[in-house]
N, C-alpha and C positions, 0 to 999 in steps of 0.2 A: 285848393291853394295844397298840393301835396307836401305831408309833413316832415317837419327840418329832421335829417337824419343824428343819430347820436356820432359823436368820435369813441371810438373804441381804442384801447390797448393793442400796439405792436403784437401780430401774431394770433388774436381772439377773431380775425377776419373781419366782414363786414356786413351793415345791415343797411338797406337802402328800400325806397318805399319805389315798385314799378306799376305806374300808371297805366302803362298800356294792359293789366291783369289786373289793377288793382288790388294789389299783394304785396307784403313786405318780402324781400328775398335777401338770404343770407348767402354769404360765401366766405369760404375759408383758404387761409395763404395753400398756394400750391403745395402738395407733398411730393414725396423724394421722386415718385415717378409723375411729375408734370402735371396730375392731376386735381382737379378744383371742387370739393364737393361742393352743391349748390342745395339748398332748404328755401323751402317758401312757406306763409302761412298769413292767417287773416289778421295777426297782432304783432307786434313786435316785438311784444316778452314771449309769443310762441316759437317766433325763429330765435328769438335769443339762447331759448330751452334746450331748443335744436342743435343749435352750434354747439353750447356747452357739451350737449351728448357727444357730439363727432369730435370734439377736441380731447374727450376723456378715453374715447376709446383709440386715439390717434396716439394718446401718449401710451397707452397700455399696449400697442403695437399692433392694435386690430385695425387693420385699413386693407384688407383686398376684400372681404363680402359684398361691399356696396350694396348695389338692389339685386345680386345674385339670389337666383332663387333654390329653393329645398331642392326641386328637381335638376338644377342645371348642376348644385356642388354633388349629390349622389353621384349622377351618372359619368361625373368626373374624376369621382372615388373608387367606383368599378373600376372601369376603365384604368385609371394610372394607376392604383395601390391594390386594389383586391384582386385581380387580371394578370398580374406582374408578379404577385407574392409566391412563395412556396406551398400555401394552403394545399389541401389536397382537394381535387376535381370536384367533390359533391358537397363541400364547404364554400367555395367560390362561387356552386352553381344555387345553393341554398341564400345567400347574399344577394346575387342579382336577381333571382325570383324576386324577394323581400323588395328590393327594391324597384321593380319594374311592375307586379303585381300588386303591391298593396303601400308601400310608401310615396311611391311619386303619385296614382293618383289621390291618397289621402291627404297629402301634405305639399305637393309638389308646385302647387303655387305660390306658398306661404315664403316669405323673403326670409334669406337665411339667417340675417343677424335678427330678423324680430321673431323668431320660433320661441316658443317659451316653454316652460312644462306646464299650463296649463293649458296651452294646444295642443299639445301630447299626450298627453292624460285624454283631452276628449278625443283623439283621434285613435285611443286604444278603446276607448268606450263603442267609439260608433263602430270601428270593426266589430266587436263583441257581439253588437245588436243587433248587424246586421247577417250574422252566423256563421262567421268566420271560426273556426275550429280555435282554442286555447293554445293549442302547440303554437299552429300558424301566427298566430296575433304575437305570441312569446317570443317566436323568432323574428318578425318583425321590429320589435323592442331590442333587441340582441344585436341585429344590423345597424339600427338608428343609433344606439348608443356608442357601437363600434366605429360610425360615421364620425358623429360629432366629436368624438373624443381625436379624429385627427384633425375634425376645422379646429379643434382649441390648440393644437398642434402649430398647426399653420398659419394661426391666429387671426382667423375667421370669424371665431365670435369668443365673447371671453368667459363663457361658461358653457360645458354638457347639459342642454336643456333636457335629452334623455335620461340623465342619471339621477333627475332629481323628483322623479315619477315612480310611483308604486309600482312592482312589477306583477304582472301576471302567475297567479297560484294557480299549479296544476291541480287538476282533479286525481283522486288516486285512480289508476289504470289496472284494470283486473290483467294480471298477467296467471296463465295456466300453462305451468313445464308440463310437457307429457307424461302421463303414468308409463307406470314401468308396462303394464297391460297393453298401452298405446306403442310405447316404443317398438315393443315385440310384434307388434301388428303393423306398423311402418317398416320396420326391417325387414318382416315376410312378403311386405308388397312390394317392397324395393327389389326384389331377387330376378335378375333379367333384366332390370331396366339400365340403362347403357350409364346412369350415374347412381347405380350402386352403390359405390366406392366413394360418392359422395355422404351418402347417409349414412353408410358406416363409419366415415371419417368423424361427421358432427357427433353423434353417441357416443363417440368414443374419446372424443378430443374437449369439445365444445365450443371449436372454432366459428367463427363469423363465418358469413356467406364467403366476403371478398377475399375471407384468408383461407377457407377450401378452396376456390379457385385457383388460389396463387402457390400451393404444395407443390413441391417440385421434387424427383426422385433423389438428387442430391442432400436434400434436406432430410430424406428417409436413412437411418441404419436398421435395416430388418433384422440383424444378427442380433443387435443387444436393444432391440424392438423399443426405438426414440425417435420421435422426430423434433428435430432442431429448426421450430419455422423461424422464417426470417423474410418471407415476400407473401404480397396480398395482390390481387388483381381488382383492379378499382375500375368505376365505373365508365370512367375514362379511357378504359383499353389500355390501360399501362401498368407493367409490372414494378411494383416499387417498396420499398421498407414500410413497418408499418408506423405511424403516425409519432410513437410513444416508443422510448424503450422498452417498456413495459411489455409491447407486443413480441417484443423477440424473447422466446422463450423456449424450454427443452420439456417437452409433451411426453411420456411413458405413455407404450401400446399396448394393449392385453394381444395376447397370441391370436385369440380370433380376427383381429383387425388386422395382423399382419399376413394370414392365412389367405384373407379378401384381395389383400395388397400384391401376395405374391403371383394368385390367381389373375387379379388385374394386370400386372404388367406383360406375363404372357399373353393374354389377349390384345395388349396394346402394342408388343410385338409382332403378333402376327398383323395386324395394320399398316403398320410402318412398313411391313415387306411388301405386302402389295396395293399401298395407297399411291397414287396418283397427286405429285406436288405435296407432300410430305413436308411439314414446317415444323423442326424440332426446336420446341420451348422446352422441353424437359419436365412441360408437366403431369401430374400424375390423372388430372381429370382436365381433358382433353377433346376435341373433336375428331373425328375419323381422320382428317390431315392432321393432327397435332395440335392446331392452335385453340387458343382458350376460350371456355365456353362462355358465354354470352350469359348477364348475369338473367336478363328474362327471360332466353332460354330455361336456365338454373329451376330459375322461381317455376318454370311451367311444368317442367319435369317432376317438383318437388310438389306442387298441387296434385300432377297426375297420381302421383304414388299415395296421398295423403284421400284421396276420391276410392283408392282401388281398395286400402286398410280401413274405409270406411271409418275413418277418424275425423272429430271438427276440423275447421280448416283453421292453421295456425301457422305463422311464417318460421321455415328452418331456423331461424333464433331463436325459437321457444325449446329446440332441443338442449343449445347454451343454457338456457335456467335448468333444465333438466339435469345437465351435468354437473352444475356447481349445487345445485341442492342434493346431488346422489354423493358428491363428496363430503358435505355436510352430513349427510346420514352416516356414512361410513366415519364417521370422527376424524377427517383430515383436518387439522389444524388449518383457521383461519390465513394464515398469511400464506401459507401453501397454498390454498385454494385461489388466495386472491393473485400468486405468480402464475399457476396453470390456467388461469382464464384471463391474462394477461390484461390485469387493471392494473391504470395509476395509483387507485385510490381503493383502498380495503374499502370504507363504508358503501362503496356502487355493489363489490361484493357481497357484504353482506346484508343492504338493505334492498337492493334491486332484484339479484340473481337468485338468492336464497330464499327458498320458499319452505314454510313450516308444512311438513308431510303427518300424515295419522303415525306411522311408523317412528317419526319424530319425537310426536305430540307422547306417543305410548311411552318412550323411552325414556322422556323428563318427567311425568309420570309416575313409573318405577323408579327416577333416580330420589323424586320429592321423596316415595312412599318408606324408601330403605335409609334416607337419612335422616327424617323426623322418626322412624322407629327406632333408630339406630340411638336419636337424642334421648329418647322415651326411655329406653333401657339404661342409660347410661347413667341418666337420673333418676332412676328408680334404686340401682345400684348404689349412687353417690349415698342417696338417703338411708337405705338398708346401713353402710359401713358408717356413717355421721351416726347413727342413733341406736346405741347397743340393747336399748328397750324392744326395738323391733324386733333386733334379731332373735334374743331372749325368747321374746314372747313364740317365734317362728321355732326355736328347738324345743322347746318346754312342754312336759308332759302334758295331755288334754283332761281335762277332766271329765267324768261320769259324762255330763251333759255338752261335751264336745265343745268347753269352751278353753281356751289355755290360759293358764292361771298368772296373775299381772308375777315379776320379775320383781325377785327380794333382793336387797340390798346385804352381803356382809356384814 
């Protein structure tokens, strides 16, 4: 004989025995969308606890998750939020790859409502144990945190499980800016190369690759030797302003760079006069038909120049490190260096892009030596003037044995 159902208060739902499956079944009243949640269990108390939890979530407004999986939610988030946002193309690509390649395979089958901090922490450990790079796993966590933050706003979950786990610590990365000798060899090797002007600008301005490829002739004032940087060429092949206002900056140019630019402009004008199908993008670094240079092609040219210069392979971004370090060597104020580098945060200029070189170390050692010596001399002088006996002994006549007699008081 089936157990007798207990009477429950209105709004708490019902708990009944289903003889066909020999399980207790609980049902909540219909929600605002007409849906009626259903739970089952082997005991009445088990079902009642499930109903209490669902009721609590409904009171908090968390009613939309249901049986939605992490996979379904993340794919919807990428499609409806990330891809239609005004984020940079590269940023969208990072989030999409993190979801498709890492988060969905690792967490996709978990129900969104049941995703816990412990489960997220286990996912991170498994990714690292599988040999995934720390930056890759860190990006996956950043993406998951951002997605779950939106899930909280949408009322799908009560908390951001990914925000409650420990982050991925970065291992120190060795950054080696090009030495002055390497820079000279690179500039020599670039002469005659089609992208010679790109290397010269990278050396003189510290611009990023996307910024170098987006420099326009209208941004340059060759008479006053100034570059007013306003656009960059993204990997999505679109010219746009930098993502932060710090990226919009005015850069001084040395005369040697101006000379290269003038010669390059003459060559480009000849190409324009003879080219078939010229497209005038107004770019300084352009193809033989005036179009922007593809990022991959720019990278291949850079690698070719490095091989010719017999310099260990490093990306063109290391020229940026060399540029900021050179500013520090020349005593340029940190705030000015930050503006020239286009950093929104001075800490990035100081801690990541400024490297201690041998000349800087030697200058610091000399400065410390001067300061210490000056302090010692000042201290000795103060001691002499405050103790007349010392001065009297120095000024008094020497005895035949070479000793200064003690001073006598009058």
